[in-house]
N, C-alpha and C positions, 0 to 999 in steps of 0.2 A: 613183553611179558617175561616174568622170571619163573624159574623152577627151583625147587628146594629138594635137596637130597640129604637124608639123615641116615647115617650108618653107625652100627654098633654091634657088639657081640652079646648074645644072650646065654643064660645058664640053660643048657640043654634039658636039664631035669625039670625045668619050669616052662618048657616050650608052649604048652597049651595055655597056661595062664598068660604068658607073654603075647601069644597070638590074640587072645580075647581082649587084652588091654590095648594092644596096638591097633587092632581093628576098631575099637571104640574111639581111640584118638584120631584115626583116619576119618571116621564119620563126623567127629566134632570139627575137624579142619576142612571138610569138604566145601562148606560155603565160601571159603577163601580162595578156592581154585576153580578154574573153568572146566577142568577135567577131574574125574574122581581120583583121589589119592590111591596109591597102591603100596602093598607090602611085598617085598621080594626077599629071597635069601640067596646067598652066594652059592654058585653051582658046586664048587669044590670044598665048601665049608658051610653046611646048613646052619651053623650057629652064628654066622655073620648075616645080619639082616639089614635091609635098606627100606626106607620109606621114601616114596617119590610123590612130590606135589608139583603139578604142572600148571602153567598159565596163571600165575599169581599177579594180579594187577596192582595190589597195594602191599608192598613188602613190609613196611613198618607195622601195618595192621595184622599181617600174617604172623610176624614174630611175636607180637603182643598176645595174639590169640593162642599161639603155640605155648608160650610161657604159662598163660592162665590154664590151659588144658592140662599141661604137665603137672601143675600144682594141684589141680582138682583130682587128677587120677594118677597118683604116684606110680611110676613104673620102674623106679630104680632098683627094686628088690630082685628083678630078674635080668638086669643089665650088668654085664661084666665090663668094667672100665667106664668109659665116657661115651655119651652120644655125641656125634659130630654132625653139625648142621652146615651145609654148604649151599650157596646161592649161585646159580648159573643163569645166563641170559644168552639168547641167540644174537649174533651180530645183525644189525639192521642193514638191509641191502636196498639200494635204489633200483627201481624197475627200469 
């Protein structure tokens, strides 16, 4: 299974709008993850946010759904700079 981490900075003056929109995005993406997605902020910089999507079985479907969701609910107005999407996977271990 794969996990996605998306990080970016927000405009602090629009934090509530950002939270509402990102929470809607997390809800839209939940069917693509085995665990509910989460929104976090950086401890030493509350304007840096991260979305965490765990246990993604179908990465291409996830990416397509993410792109469609972002087009349907534009969030760029409160993002400062770019959103960065990273994919991570746990190493497979033999028992």
